[in-house]
PyMOL Python script that loads the backbone (N, CA, C, O; Angstrom):
from pymol import cmd

cmd.read_pdbstr("""\
ATOM      1  N   MET A   1       0.841  -1.179   0.000  1.00  0.00           N
ATOM      2  CA  MET A   1       0.000   0.000   0.000  1.00  0.00           C
ATOM      3  C   MET A   1       0.884   1.240   0.000  1.00  0.00           C
ATOM      4  O   MET A   1       1.934   1.259   0.643  1.00  0.00           O
ATOM      5  N   ALA A   2       0.465   2.263  -0.713  1.00  0.00           N
ATOM      6  CA  ALA A   2       1.241   3.489  -0.853  1.00  0.00           C
ATOM      7  C   ALA A   2       1.096   4.372   0.381  1.00  0.00           C
ATOM      8  O   ALA A   2       0.058   4.392   1.041  1.00  0.00           O
ATOM      9  N   ARG A   3       2.165   5.097   0.666  1.00  0.00           N
ATOM     10  CA  ARG A   3       2.125   6.077   1.752  1.00  0.00           C
ATOM     11  C   ARG A   3       1.667   7.404   1.160  1.00  0.00           C
ATOM     12  O   ARG A   3       2.171   7.825   0.119  1.00  0.00           O
ATOM     13  N   GLN A   4       0.717   8.063   1.816  1.00  0.00           N
ATOM     14  CA  GLN A   4       0.207   9.346   1.338  1.00  0.00           C
ATOM     15  C   GLN A   4       0.793  10.467   2.189  1.00  0.00           C
ATOM     16  O   GLN A   4       0.789  10.402   3.418  1.00  0.00           O
ATOM     17  N   VAL A   5       1.300  11.502   1.505  1.00  0.00           N
ATOM     18  CA  VAL A   5       1.822  12.687   2.183  1.00  0.00           C
ATOM     19  C   VAL A   5       1.188  13.917   1.555  1.00  0.00           C
ATOM     20  O   VAL A   5       0.786  13.891   0.392  1.00  0.00           O
ATOM     21  N   ASN A   6       1.099  14.995   2.328  1.00  0.00           N
ATOM     22  CA  ASN A   6       0.524  16.216   1.761  1.00  0.00           C
ATOM     23  C   ASN A   6       1.594  16.979   0.979  1.00  0.00           C
ATOM     24  O   ASN A   6       2.784  16.682   1.086  1.00  0.00           O
ATOM     25  N   MET A   7       1.162  17.950   0.203  1.00  0.00           N
ATOM     26  CA  MET A   7       2.034  18.698  -0.688  1.00  0.00           C
ATOM     27  C   MET A   7       3.172  19.374   0.088  1.00  0.00           C
ATOM     28  O   MET A   7       4.325  19.335  -0.343  1.00  0.00           O
ATOM     29  N   HIS A   8       2.853  19.987   1.221  1.00  0.00           N
ATOM     30  CA  HIS A   8       3.870  20.684   2.012  1.00  0.00           C
ATOM     31  C   HIS A   8       4.927  19.707   2.519  1.00  0.00           C
ATOM     32  O   HIS A   8       6.123  19.989   2.447  1.00  0.00           O
ATOM     33  N   GLU A   9       4.492  18.570   3.027  1.00  0.00           N
ATOM     34  CA  GLU A   9       5.434  17.560   3.509  1.00  0.00           C
ATOM     35  C   GLU A   9       6.315  17.053   2.368  1.00  0.00           C
ATOM     36  O   GLU A   9       7.513  16.840   2.552  1.00  0.00           O
ATOM     37  N   ALA A  10       5.723  16.860   1.196  1.00  0.00           N
ATOM     38  CA  ALA A  10       6.486  16.384   0.043  1.00  0.00           C
ATOM     39  C   ALA A  10       7.558  17.399  -0.344  1.00  0.00           C
ATOM     40  O   ALA A  10       8.688  17.027  -0.658  1.00  0.00           O
ATOM     41  N   LYS A  11       7.202  18.673  -0.319  1.00  0.00           N
ATOM     42  CA  LYS A  11       8.159  19.726  -0.665  1.00  0.00           C
ATOM     43  C   LYS A  11       9.284  19.783   0.370  1.00  0.00           C
ATOM     44  O   LYS A  11      10.457  19.899   0.017  1.00  0.00           O
ATOM     45  N   THR A  12       8.916  19.700   1.634  1.00  0.00           N
ATOM     46  CA  THR A  12       9.886  19.817   2.720  1.00  0.00           C
ATOM     47  C   THR A  12      10.819  18.619   2.803  1.00  0.00           C
ATOM     48  O   THR A  12      12.001  18.773   3.110  1.00  0.00           O
ATOM     49  N   HIS A  13      10.303  17.431   2.533  1.00  0.00           N
ATOM     50  CA  HIS A  13      11.069  16.196   2.724  1.00  0.00           C
ATOM     51  C   HIS A  13      11.283  15.432   1.421  1.00  0.00           C
ATOM     52  O   HIS A  13      11.322  14.201   1.420  1.00  0.00           O
ATOM     53  N   PHE A  14      11.421  16.154   0.314  1.00  0.00           N
ATOM     54  CA  PHE A  14      11.505  15.496  -0.986  1.00  0.00           C
ATOM     55  C   PHE A  14      12.667  14.500  -1.060  1.00  0.00           C
ATOM     56  O   PHE A  14      12.507  13.404  -1.597  1.00  0.00           O
ATOM     57  N   SER A  15      13.828  14.872  -0.529  1.00  0.00           N
ATOM     58  CA  SER A  15      14.988  13.970  -0.596  1.00  0.00           C
ATOM     59  C   SER A  15      14.715  12.655   0.119  1.00  0.00           C
ATOM     60  O   SER A  15      15.076  11.588  -0.377  1.00  0.00           O
ATOM     61  N   LYS A  16      14.081  12.728   1.278  1.00  0.00           N
ATOM     62  CA  LYS A  16      13.762  11.502   2.025  1.00  0.00           C
ATOM     63  C   LYS A  16      12.713  10.679   1.280  1.00  0.00           C
ATOM     64  O   LYS A  16      12.773   9.450   1.272  1.00  0.00           O
ATOM     65  N   LEU A  17      11.758  11.359   0.658  1.00  0.00           N
ATOM     66  CA  LEU A  17      10.749  10.643  -0.124  1.00  0.00           C
ATOM     67  C   LEU A  17      11.402   9.963  -1.325  1.00  0.00           C
ATOM     68  O   LEU A  17      11.048   8.836  -1.674  1.00  0.00           O
ATOM     69  N   ALA A  18      12.355  10.647  -1.956  1.00  0.00           N
ATOM     70  CA  ALA A  18      13.058  10.060  -3.097  1.00  0.00           C
ATOM     71  C   ALA A  18      13.812   8.805  -2.668  1.00  0.00           C
ATOM     72  O   ALA A  18      13.826   7.812  -3.396  1.00  0.00           O
ATOM     73  N   GLU A  19      14.432   8.840  -1.502  1.00  0.00           N
ATOM     74  CA  GLU A  19      15.130   7.656  -0.992  1.00  0.00           C
ATOM     75  C   GLU A  19      14.152   6.507  -0.757  1.00  0.00           C
ATOM     76  O   GLU A  19      14.457   5.352  -1.054  1.00  0.00           O
ATOM     77  N   ALA A  20      12.970   6.834  -0.218  1.00  0.00           N
ATOM     78  CA  ALA A  20      11.956   5.803   0.017  1.00  0.00           C
ATOM     79  C   ALA A  20      11.502   5.185  -1.302  1.00  0.00           C
ATOM     80  O   ALA A  20      11.314   3.972  -1.398  1.00  0.00           O
ATOM     81  N   VAL A  21      11.329   6.032  -2.318  1.00  0.00           N
ATOM     82  CA  VAL A  21      10.915   5.540  -3.634  1.00  0.00           C
ATOM     83  C   VAL A  21      12.009   4.660  -4.226  1.00  0.00           C
ATOM     84  O   VAL A  21      11.719   3.609  -4.799  1.00  0.00           O
ATOM     85  N   GLU A  22      13.260   5.079  -4.093  1.00  0.00           N
ATOM     86  CA  GLU A  22      14.374   4.266  -4.605  1.00  0.00           C
ATOM     87  C   GLU A  22      14.423   2.903  -3.926  1.00  0.00           C
ATOM     88  O   GLU A  22      14.874   1.920  -4.515  1.00  0.00           O
ATOM     89  N   ALA A  23      13.955   2.855  -2.682  1.00  0.00           N
ATOM     90  CA  ALA A  23      13.923   1.590  -1.941  1.00  0.00           C
ATOM     91  C   ALA A  23      12.704   0.745  -2.302  1.00  0.00           C
ATOM     92  O   ALA A  23      12.534  -0.359  -1.784  1.00  0.00           O
ATOM     93  N   GLY A  24      11.849   1.267  -3.196  1.00  0.00           N
ATOM     94  CA  GLY A  24      10.704   0.496  -3.668  1.00  0.00           C
ATOM     95  C   GLY A  24       9.358   0.932  -3.125  1.00  0.00           C
ATOM     96  O   GLY A  24       8.330   0.359  -3.487  1.00  0.00           O
ATOM     97  N   GLU A  25       9.349   1.945  -2.255  1.00  0.00           N
ATOM     98  CA  GLU A  25       8.077   2.409  -1.699  1.00  0.00           C
ATOM     99  C   GLU A  25       7.365   3.318  -2.704  1.00  0.00           C
ATOM    100  O   GLU A  25       8.008   4.062  -3.444  1.00  0.00           O
ATOM    101  N   GLU A  26       6.051   3.249  -2.721  1.00  0.00           N
ATOM    102  CA  GLU A  26       5.246   4.119  -3.568  1.00  0.00           C
ATOM    103  C   GLU A  26       4.691   5.233  -2.698  1.00  0.00           C
ATOM    104  O   GLU A  26       4.132   4.978  -1.631  1.00  0.00           O
ATOM    105  N   ILE A  27       4.846   6.471  -3.156  1.00  0.00           N
ATOM    106  CA  ILE A  27       4.399   7.640  -2.404  1.00  0.00           C
ATOM    107  C   ILE A  27       3.295   8.330  -3.194  1.00  0.00           C
ATOM    108  O   ILE A  27       3.446   8.579  -4.390  1.00  0.00           O
ATOM    109  N   VAL A  28       2.186   8.638  -2.528  1.00  0.00           N
ATOM    110  CA  VAL A  28       1.098   9.403  -3.131  1.00  0.00           C
ATOM    111  C   VAL A  28       1.120  10.786  -2.502  1.00  0.00           C
ATOM    112  O   VAL A  28       1.138  10.921  -1.278  1.00  0.00           O
ATOM    113  N   ILE A  29       1.117  11.813  -3.344  1.00  0.00           N
ATOM    114  CA  ILE A  29       1.106  13.191  -2.858  1.00  0.00           C
ATOM    115  C   ILE A  29      -0.309  13.727  -3.006  1.00  0.00           C
ATOM    116  O   ILE A  29      -0.930  13.619  -4.064  1.00  0.00           O
ATOM    117  N   ALA A  30      -0.805  14.313  -1.909  1.00  0.00           N
ATOM    118  CA  ALA A  30      -2.189  14.784  -1.875  1.00  0.00           C
ATOM    119  C   ALA A  30      -2.239  16.289  -1.638  1.00  0.00           C
ATOM    120  O   ALA A  30      -1.345  16.870  -1.023  1.00  0.00           O
ATOM    121  N   ARG A  31      -3.293  16.897  -2.135  1.00  0.00           N
ATOM    122  CA  ARG A  31      -3.597  18.298  -1.863  1.00  0.00           C
ATOM    123  C   ARG A  31      -4.952  18.309  -1.170  1.00  0.00           C
ATOM    124  O   ARG A  31      -5.944  17.823  -1.715  1.00  0.00           O
ATOM    125  N   ALA A  32      -4.985  18.864   0.032  1.00  0.00           N
ATOM    126  CA  ALA A  32      -6.212  18.911   0.837  1.00  0.00           C
ATOM    127  C   ALA A  32      -6.803  17.509   1.017  1.00  0.00           C
ATOM    128  O   ALA A  32      -8.020  17.329   0.998  1.00  0.00           O
ATOM    129  N   GLY A  33      -5.921  16.523   1.191  1.00  0.00           N
ATOM    130  CA  GLY A  33      -6.365  15.155   1.432  1.00  0.00           C
ATOM    131  C   GLY A  33      -6.757  14.374   0.196  1.00  0.00           C
ATOM    132  O   GLY A  33      -7.078  13.190   0.289  1.00  0.00           O
ATOM    133  N   LYS A  34      -6.736  15.025  -0.972  1.00  0.00           N
ATOM    134  CA  LYS A  34      -7.120  14.352  -2.220  1.00  0.00           C
ATOM    135  C   LYS A  34      -5.853  14.006  -3.017  1.00  0.00           C
ATOM    136  O   LYS A  34      -5.080  14.901  -3.359  1.00  0.00           O
ATOM    137  N   PRO A  35      -5.636  12.718  -3.315  1.00  0.00           N
ATOM    138  CA  PRO A  35      -4.443  12.326  -4.073  1.00  0.00           C
ATOM    139  C   PRO A  35      -4.396  13.016  -5.436  1.00  0.00           C
ATOM    140  O   PRO A  35      -5.387  13.046  -6.166  1.00  0.00           O
ATOM    141  N   VAL A  36      -3.222  13.571  -5.766  1.00  0.00           N
ATOM    142  CA  VAL A  36      -3.070  14.246  -7.053  1.00  0.00           C
ATOM    143  C   VAL A  36      -1.932  13.680  -7.903  1.00  0.00           C
ATOM    144  O   VAL A  36      -1.919  13.860  -9.121  1.00  0.00           O
ATOM    145  N   MET A  37      -0.979  12.998  -7.267  1.00  0.00           N
ATOM    146  CA  MET A  37       0.119  12.415  -8.043  1.00  0.00           C
ATOM    147  C   MET A  37       0.758  11.280  -7.269  1.00  0.00           C
ATOM    148  O   MET A  37       0.523  11.107  -6.073  1.00  0.00           O
ATOM    149  N   ARG A  38       1.569  10.510  -7.977  1.00  0.00           N
ATOM    150  CA  ARG A  38       2.215   9.346  -7.379  1.00  0.00           C
ATOM    151  C   ARG A  38       3.703   9.387  -7.727  1.00  0.00           C
ATOM    152  O   ARG A  38       4.074   9.628  -8.876  1.00  0.00           O
ATOM    153  N   LEU A  39       4.539   9.152  -6.735  1.00  0.00           N
ATOM    154  CA  LEU A  39       5.978   9.009  -6.966  1.00  0.00           C
ATOM    155  C   LEU A  39       6.289   7.522  -6.989  1.00  0.00           C
ATOM    156  O   LEU A  39       6.005   6.809  -6.026  1.00  0.00           O
ATOM    157  N   VAL A  40       6.864   7.059  -8.071  1.00  0.00           N
ATOM    158  CA  VAL A  40       7.238   5.655  -8.188  1.00  0.00           C
ATOM    159  C   VAL A  40       8.631   5.572  -8.796  1.00  0.00           C
ATOM    160  O   VAL A  40       9.068   6.481  -9.501  1.00  0.00           O
ATOM    161  N   LYS A  41       9.310   4.492  -8.521  1.00  0.00           N
ATOM    162  CA  LYS A  41      10.646   4.280  -9.047  1.00  0.00           C
ATOM    163  C   LYS A  41      10.572   3.991 -10.543  1.00  0.00           C
ATOM    164  O   LYS A  41       9.715   3.236 -11.003  1.00  0.00           O
ATOM    165  N   VAL A  42      11.463   4.591 -11.275  1.00  0.00           N
ATOM    166  CA  VAL A  42      11.542   4.344 -12.707  1.00  0.00           C
ATOM    167  C   VAL A  42      12.485   3.170 -12.906  1.00  0.00           C
ATOM    168  O   VAL A  42      13.676   3.259 -12.608  1.00  0.00           O
ATOM    169  N   ASP A  43      11.943   2.072 -13.411  1.00  0.00           N
ATOM    170  CA  ASP A  43      12.757   0.884 -13.638  1.00  0.00           C
ATOM    171  C   ASP A  43      13.565   0.996 -14.920  1.00  0.00           C
ATOM    172  O   ASP A  43      14.707   0.546 -15.004  1.00  0.00           O
ATOM    173  N   GLU A  44      12.946   1.599 -15.899  1.00  0.00           N
ATOM    174  CA  GLU A  44      13.580   1.693 -17.195  1.00  0.00           C
ATOM    175  C   GLU A  44      13.185   3.020 -17.816  1.00  0.00           C
ATOM    176  O   GLU A  44      11.997   3.330 -17.907  1.00  0.00           O
ATOM    177  N   VAL A  45      14.151   3.800 -18.241  1.00  0.00           N
ATOM    178  CA  VAL A  45      13.852   5.080 -18.873  1.00  0.00           C
ATOM    179  C   VAL A  45      13.373   4.807 -20.288  1.00  0.00           C
ATOM    180  O   VAL A  45      14.037   4.122 -21.065  1.00  0.00           O
ATOM    181  N   GLN A  46      12.210   5.356 -20.606  1.00  0.00           N
ATOM    182  CA  GLN A  46      11.678   5.176 -21.951  1.00  0.00           C
ATOM    183  C   GLN A  46      12.275   6.234 -22.863  1.00  0.00           C
ATOM    184  O   GLN A  46      12.372   7.405 -22.496  1.00  0.00           O
ATOM    185  N   GLN A  47      12.667   5.815 -24.041  1.00  0.00           N
ATOM    186  CA  GLN A  47      13.234   6.740 -25.004  1.00  0.00           C
ATOM    187  C   GLN A  47      12.112   7.581 -25.596  1.00  0.00           C
ATOM    188  O   GLN A  47      11.080   7.061 -26.020  1.00  0.00           O
ATOM    189  N   GLU A  48      12.335   8.889 -25.617  1.00  0.00           N
ATOM    190  CA  GLU A  48      11.336   9.790 -26.180  1.00  0.00           C
ATOM    191  C   GLU A  48      11.313   9.624 -27.697  1.00  0.00           C
ATOM    192  O   GLU A  48      12.359   9.563 -28.343  1.00  0.00           O
ATOM    193  N   ILE A  49      10.124   9.552 -28.245  1.00  0.00           N
ATOM    194  CA  ILE A  49       9.965   9.432 -29.692  1.00  0.00           C
ATOM    195  C   ILE A  49       9.768  10.830 -30.256  1.00  0.00           C
ATOM    196  O   ILE A  49       8.824  11.532 -29.892  1.00  0.00           O
ATOM    197  N   VAL A  50      10.666  11.227 -31.146  1.00  0.00           N
ATOM    198  CA  VAL A  50      10.604  12.557 -31.736  1.00  0.00           C
ATOM    199  C   VAL A  50      10.227  12.408 -33.201  1.00  0.00           C
ATOM    200  O   VAL A  50      10.976  11.805 -33.970  1.00  0.00           O
ATOM    201  N   PRO A  51       9.058  12.954 -33.608  1.00  0.00           N
ATOM    202  CA  PRO A  51       8.645  12.851 -35.006  1.00  0.00           C
ATOM    203  C   PRO A  51       9.694  13.465 -35.935  1.00  0.00           C
ATOM    204  O   PRO A  51      10.235  14.536 -35.661  1.00  0.00           O
ATOM    205  N   GLY A  52       9.963  12.782 -37.008  1.00  0.00           N
ATOM    206  CA  GLY A  52      10.890  13.302 -38.001  1.00  0.00           C
ATOM    207  C   GLY A  52      12.289  12.722 -37.879  1.00  0.00           C
ATOM    208  O   GLY A  52      13.026  12.681 -38.865  1.00  0.00           O
ATOM    209  N   PHE A  53      12.667  12.275 -36.696  1.00  0.00           N
ATOM    210  CA  PHE A  53      13.994  11.698 -36.531  1.00  0.00           C
ATOM    211  C   PHE A  53      13.971  10.250 -37.014  1.00  0.00           C
ATOM    212  O   PHE A  53      13.000   9.529 -36.784  1.00  0.00           O
ATOM    213  N   GLY A  54      15.018   9.838 -37.668  1.00  0.00           N
ATOM    214  CA  GLY A  54      15.109   8.472 -38.149  1.00  0.00           C
ATOM    215  C   GLY A  54      14.437   8.261 -39.492  1.00  0.00           C
ATOM    216  O   GLY A  54      14.264   7.123 -39.927  1.00  0.00           O
ATOM    217  N   ASN A  55      14.056   9.350 -40.156  1.00  0.00           N
ATOM    218  CA  ASN A  55      13.374   9.198 -41.444  1.00  0.00           C
ATOM    219  C   ASN A  55      14.239   8.467 -42.459  1.00  0.00           C
ATOM    220  O   ASN A  55      13.721   7.772 -43.332  1.00  0.00           O
ATOM    221  N   ASP A  56      15.546   8.621 -42.348  1.00  0.00           N
ATOM    222  CA  ASP A  56      16.433   7.962 -43.297  1.00  0.00           C
ATOM    223  C   ASP A  56      16.639   6.483 -42.971  1.00  0.00           C
ATOM    224  O   ASP A  56      17.257   5.758 -43.751  1.00  0.00           O
ATOM    225  N   VAL A  57      16.135   6.035 -41.839  1.00  0.00           N
ATOM    226  CA  VAL A  57      16.322   4.658 -41.400  1.00  0.00           C
ATOM    227  C   VAL A  57      15.200   3.750 -41.889  1.00  0.00           C
ATOM    228  O   VAL A  57      15.430   2.575 -42.172  1.00  0.00           O
ATOM    229  N   PHE A  58      14.003   4.284 -41.988  1.00  0.00           N
ATOM    230  CA  PHE A  58      12.831   3.476 -42.306  1.00  0.00           C
ATOM    231  C   PHE A  58      12.478   3.576 -43.786  1.00  0.00           C
ATOM    232  O   PHE A  58      12.655   4.615 -44.423  1.00  0.00           O
ATOM    233  N   ALA A  59      11.978   2.475 -44.305  1.00  0.00           N
ATOM    234  CA  ALA A  59      11.507   2.469 -45.686  1.00  0.00           C
ATOM    235  C   ALA A  59      10.213   3.271 -45.775  1.00  0.00           C
ATOM    236  O   ALA A  59       9.509   3.437 -44.779  1.00  0.00           O
ATOM    237  N   ALA A  60       9.909   3.760 -46.955  1.00  0.00           N
ATOM    238  CA  ALA A  60       8.670   4.518 -47.151  1.00  0.00           C
ATOM    239  C   ALA A  60       7.476   3.612 -46.872  1.00  0.00           C
ATOM    240  O   ALA A  60       7.474   2.438 -47.242  1.00  0.00           O
ATOM    241  N   TRP A  61       6.474   4.164 -46.222  1.00  0.00           N
ATOM    242  CA  TRP A  61       5.281   3.393 -45.886  1.00  0.00           C
ATOM    243  C   TRP A  61       4.292   3.413 -47.042  1.00  0.00           C
ATOM    244  O   TRP A  61       4.159   4.411 -47.751  1.00  0.00           O
ATOM    245  N   ASP A  62       3.604   2.294 -47.218  1.00  0.00           N
ATOM    246  CA  ASP A  62       2.595   2.219 -48.267  1.00  0.00           C
ATOM    247  C   ASP A  62       1.266   2.773 -47.749  1.00  0.00           C
ATOM    248  O   ASP A  62       1.136   3.100 -46.570  1.00  0.00           O
ATOM    249  N   ASP A  63       0.285   2.872 -48.646  1.00  0.00           N
ATOM    250  CA  ASP A  63      -1.018   3.443 -48.287  1.00  0.00           C
ATOM    251  C   ASP A  63      -1.712   2.659 -47.180  1.00  0.00           C
ATOM    252  O   ASP A  63      -2.372   3.251 -46.327  1.00  0.00           O
ATOM    253  N   ALA A  64      -1.573   1.345 -47.183  1.00  0.00           N
ATOM    254  CA  ALA A  64      -2.220   0.525 -46.155  1.00  0.00           C
ATOM    255  C   ALA A  64      -1.649   0.848 -44.773  1.00  0.00           C
ATOM    256  O   ALA A  64      -2.382   0.913 -43.787  1.00  0.00           O
ATOM    257  N   THR A  65      -0.344   1.045 -44.718  1.00  0.00           N
ATOM    258  CA  THR A  65       0.283   1.386 -43.435  1.00  0.00           C
ATOM    259  C   THR A  65      -0.193   2.745 -42.955  1.00  0.00           C
ATOM    260  O   THR A  65      -0.520   2.906 -41.780  1.00  0.00           O
ATOM    261  N   TRP A  66      -0.237   3.737 -43.861  1.00  0.00           N
ATOM    262  CA  TRP A  66      -0.720   5.068 -43.481  1.00  0.00           C
ATOM    263  C   TRP A  66      -2.168   5.006 -43.004  1.00  0.00           C
ATOM    264  O   TRP A  66      -2.523   5.671 -42.030  1.00  0.00           O
ATOM    265  N   SER A  67      -2.995   4.229 -43.664  1.00  0.00           N
ATOM    266  CA  SER A  67      -4.399   4.098 -43.253  1.00  0.00           C
ATOM    267  C   SER A  67      -4.500   3.495 -41.860  1.00  0.00           C
ATOM    268  O   SER A  67      -5.285   3.964 -41.036  1.00  0.00           O
ATOM    269  N   ARG A  68      -3.717   2.464 -41.594  1.00  0.00           N
ATOM    270  CA  ARG A  68      -3.721   1.838 -40.272  1.00  0.00           C
ATOM    271  C   ARG A  68      -3.261   2.831 -39.208  1.00  0.00           C
ATOM    272  O   ARG A  68      -3.866   2.926 -38.141  1.00  0.00           O
ATOM    273  N   LEU A  69      -2.197   3.564 -39.497  1.00  0.00           N
ATOM    274  CA  LEU A  69      -1.695   4.548 -38.533  1.00  0.00           C
ATOM    275  C   LEU A  69      -2.711   5.659 -38.286  1.00  0.00           C
ATOM    276  O   LEU A  69      -2.868   6.119 -37.155  1.00  0.00           O
ATOM    277  N   ASP A  70      -3.403   6.094 -39.345  1.00  0.00           N
ATOM    278  CA  ASP A  70      -4.458   7.105 -39.180  1.00  0.00           C
ATOM    279  C   ASP A  70      -5.550   6.600 -38.247  1.00  0.00           C
ATOM    280  O   ASP A  70      -6.011   7.334 -37.373  1.00  0.00           O
ATOM    281  N   ARG A  71      -5.967   5.343 -38.430  1.00  0.00           N
ATOM    282  CA  ARG A  71      -7.005   4.767 -37.565  1.00  0.00           C
ATOM    283  C   ARG A  71      -6.523   4.695 -36.120  1.00  0.00           C
ATOM    284  O   ARG A  71      -7.257   5.055 -35.200  1.00  0.00           O
ATOM    285  N   GLU A  72      -5.287   4.230 -35.920  1.00  0.00           N
ATOM    286  CA  GLU A  72      -4.745   4.131 -34.563  1.00  0.00           C
ATOM    287  C   GLU A  72      -4.650   5.508 -33.911  1.00  0.00           C
ATOM    288  O   GLU A  72      -4.960   5.663 -32.730  1.00  0.00           O
ATOM    289  N   PHE A  73      -4.225   6.500 -34.678  1.00  0.00           N
ATOM    290  CA  PHE A  73      -4.120   7.860 -34.146  1.00  0.00           C
ATOM    291  C   PHE A  73      -5.497   8.391 -33.766  1.00  0.00           C
ATOM    292  O   PHE A  73      -5.668   8.956 -32.686  1.00  0.00           O
ATOM    293  N   ASN A  74      -6.466   8.215 -34.635  1.00  0.00           N
ATOM    294  CA  ASN A  74      -7.826   8.688 -34.354  1.00  0.00           C
ATOM    295  C   ASN A  74      -8.434   7.972 -33.159  1.00  0.00           C
ATOM    296  O   ASN A  74      -9.186   8.574 -32.393  1.00  0.00           O
ATOM    297  N   ASP A  75      -8.115   6.692 -32.992  1.00  0.00           N
ATOM    298  CA  ASP A  75      -8.627   5.933 -31.845  1.00  0.00           C
ATOM    299  C   ASP A  75      -8.130   6.497 -30.519  1.00  0.00           C
ATOM    300  O   ASP A  75      -8.791   6.341 -29.492  1.00  0.00           O
ATOM    301  N   LEU A  76      -6.976   7.149 -30.533  1.00  0.00           N
ATOM    302  CA  LEU A  76      -6.444   7.749 -29.306  1.00  0.00           C
ATOM    303  C   LEU A  76      -7.363   8.836 -28.755  1.00  0.00           C
ATOM    304  O   LEU A  76      -7.359   9.103 -27.553  1.00  0.00           O
ATOM    305  N   PHE A  77      -8.149   9.466 -29.630  1.00  0.00           N
ATOM    306  CA  PHE A  77      -8.973  10.597 -29.224  1.00  0.00           C
ATOM    307  C   PHE A  77     -10.445  10.251 -29.057  1.00  0.00           C
ATOM    308  O   PHE A  77     -11.259  11.116 -28.734  1.00  0.00           O
ATOM    309  N   LYS A  78     -10.781   8.997 -29.276  1.00  0.00           N
ATOM    310  CA  LYS A  78     -12.169   8.574 -29.088  1.00  0.00           C
ATOM    311  C   LYS A  78     -12.399   8.273 -27.621  1.00  0.00           C
ATOM    312  O   LYS A  78     -11.548   7.667 -26.970  1.00  0.00           O
ATOM    313  N   GLY A  79     -13.542   8.689 -27.095  1.00  0.00           N
ATOM    314  CA  GLY A  79     -13.847   8.474 -25.679  1.00  0.00           C
ATOM    315  C   GLY A  79     -14.527   7.235 -25.477  1.00  0.00           C
ATOM    316  O   GLY A  79     -14.861   6.892 -24.343  1.00  0.00           O
TER     317      GLY A  79
END
""", "prot")
cmd.dss("prot")
cmd.show_as("cartoon", "prot")
cmd.util.cbc("prot")
cmd.orient("prot")
């Protein structure tokens, strides 16, 4: 179970909270008793995907691939 701390405590004791997270503890930060964010240990840094980079690495996509990507992109915004 995660430990919940208020915003002021998180600001004041951030280094100690970071050590707890590094040790595997999950910390929830709350504002006025309502959870607003979670501190968790990052196991693996995800590489940021930057549009346009690597264009010379990939072969040109055909129409079917573009259509599939358009559908997947549009699905991201459907509720």
